C-alpha positions as a Markdown table, in Angstrom:
| # | Residue | x | y | z |
|---|---|---|---|---|
| 1 | Met | -11.9 | 20.2 | -14.8 |
| 2 | Lys | -12.1 | 17.3 | -12.2 |
| 3 | Thr | -11.0 | 13.8 | -13.3 |
| 4 | Glu | -13.3 | 11.0 | -11.9 |
| 5 | Glu | -11.8 | 8.0 | -10.4 |
| 6 | Lys | -12.8 | 4.8 | -11.9 |
| 7 | Ser | -13.8 | 2.1 | -9.8 |
| 8 | Val | -14.0 | -1.6 | -10.0 |
| 9 | Asn | -16.3 | -3.5 | -7.6 |
| 10 | Asn | -16.8 | -0.1 | -5.8 |
| 11 | Lys | -12.9 | -0.1 | -5.1 |
| 12 | Lys | -11.4 | 3.3 | -6.3 |
| 13 | Leu | -8.4 | 2.9 | -8.6 |
| 14 | Ile | -5.2 | 4.9 | -8.4 |
| 15 | Pro | -5.3 | 7.4 | -11.0 |
| 16 | Phe | -3.0 | 7.2 | -13.9 |
| 17 | Trp | -1.0 | 10.4 | -13.4 |
| 18 | Val | -0.5 | 9.6 | -9.6 |
| 19 | Ile | 1.4 | 6.4 | -10.7 |
| 20 | Glu | 3.2 | 8.5 | -13.5 |
| 21 | Arg | 4.3 | 11.0 | -11.0 |
| 22 | Ala | 5.4 | 8.2 | -8.6 |
| 23 | Leu | 7.6 | 6.7 | -11.3 |
| 24 | Glu | 9.3 | 10.0 | -11.5 |
| 25 | Gly | 10.1 | 10.0 | -7.8 |
| 26 | Asp | 7.4 | 12.4 | -6.5 |
| 27 | Ile | 7.3 | 11.7 | -2.7 |
| 28 | Gln | 3.4 | 13.0 | -2.5 |
| 29 | Ala | 2.5 | 10.4 | -5.2 |
| 30 | Ile | 4.3 | 7.5 | -3.6 |
| 31 | Asn | 2.8 | 8.3 | -0.3 |
| 32 | Lys | -0.7 | 8.4 | -2.1 |
| 33 | Ile | -0.2 | 4.9 | -3.3 |
| 34 | Leu | 1.2 | 3.8 | 0.0 |
| 35 | Lys | -2.1 | 5.2 | 1.7 |
| 36 | His | -4.2 | 3.4 | -0.9 |
| 37 | Tyr | -2.6 | 0.1 | -0.1 |
| 38 | Glu | -2.5 | 0.8 | 3.8 |
| 39 | Gly | -5.5 | -1.4 | 4.7 |
| 40 | Tyr | -4.1 | -4.4 | 2.6 |
| 41 | Ile | -0.5 | -4.1 | 3.7 |
| 42 | Ala | -2.0 | -3.9 | 7.5 |
| 43 | Lys | -4.2 | -7.0 | 6.9 |
| 44 | Leu | -1.1 | -8.9 | 5.5 |
| 45 | Ser | 1.1 | -7.8 | 8.5 |
| 46 | Val | -1.4 | -9.2 | 11.1 |
| 47 | Arg | 0.2 | -12.0 | 13.6 |
| 48 | Lys | -1.2 | -14.1 | 16.0 |
| 49 | Met | 0.2 | -13.4 | 19.4 |
| 50 | Tyr | -0.2 | -15.4 | 22.7 |
| 51 | Asp | 0.2 | -13.6 | 26.1 |
| 52 | Glu | 1.7 | -15.1 | 29.3 |
| 53 | Tyr | -1.8 | -16.8 | 30.1 |
| 54 | Gly | -2.3 | -18.5 | 26.7 |
| 55 | Cys | -5.0 | -16.0 | 25.4 |
| 56 | Val | -4.6 | -15.3 | 21.8 |
| 57 | His | -4.2 | -11.6 | 20.6 |
| 58 | Tyr | -4.0 | -10.4 | 17.1 |
| 59 | Cys | -1.9 | -7.3 | 16.2 |
| 60 | Val | 0.1 | -5.7 | 13.4 |
| 61 | Asp | 3.8 | -6.8 | 13.2 |
| 62 | Glu | 5.1 | -3.3 | 12.5 |
| 63 | Thr | 8.5 | -4.5 | 11.1 |
| 64 | Leu | 6.5 | -6.8 | 8.7 |
| 65 | Arg | 4.3 | -3.8 | 7.5 |
| 66 | Arg | 7.3 | -1.7 | 7.0 |
| 67 | Arg | 9.1 | -4.6 | 5.1 |
| 68 | Leu | 5.9 | -4.7 | 2.6 |
| 69 | Glu | 6.0 | -1.0 | 2.3 |
| 70 | Thr | 9.5 | -1.3 | 1.2 |
| 71 | Lys | 8.8 | -3.7 | -1.2 |
| 72 | Leu | 6.0 | -1.7 | -2.8 |
| 73 | Ile | 7.9 | 1.3 | -3.1 |
| 74 | Lys | 11.1 | -0.7 | -4.8 |
| 75 | Thr | 8.4 | -2.1 | -7.0 |
| 76 | Ile | 6.9 | 1.4 | -7.9 |
| 77 | Met | 10.4 | 2.7 | -8.6 |
| 78 | Gly | 11.1 | -0.5 | -11.0 |
| 79 | Phe | 7.8 | -0.3 | -12.7 |
| 80 | Lys | 7.9 | 0.5 | -16.4 |
| 81 | Ile | 4.8 | 2.0 | -18.5 |
| 82 | Val | 4.3 | 0.4 | -21.8 |
| 83 | Arg | 2.6 | 2.7 | -24.2 |
C-alpha cells in the first residue's frame, strides 16, 4: 500500500514514519530530512562576495551550510514526539 504524501501550498511534507526513524538514529531517514531542507539551507548559506575588481558575486558558504546541517541533525536527535 502506497502512502500519499501530504502537501501544504504545493510543498511536500516529510512523512511521519521518516521522522520516527530519524529519531531512532536511522542514517537514511536523517539524510532524507537533510535532502528535504537542502534548498532552504543553501539559500540561508548564500553570501555576497567581492572579487579584486569590486564585482559582486553570490556563492554558498560551505562552512555555514555544514554548520546549519549539523544544527538540524542535533535538533532532530533532540526532538521528542508527544502523543
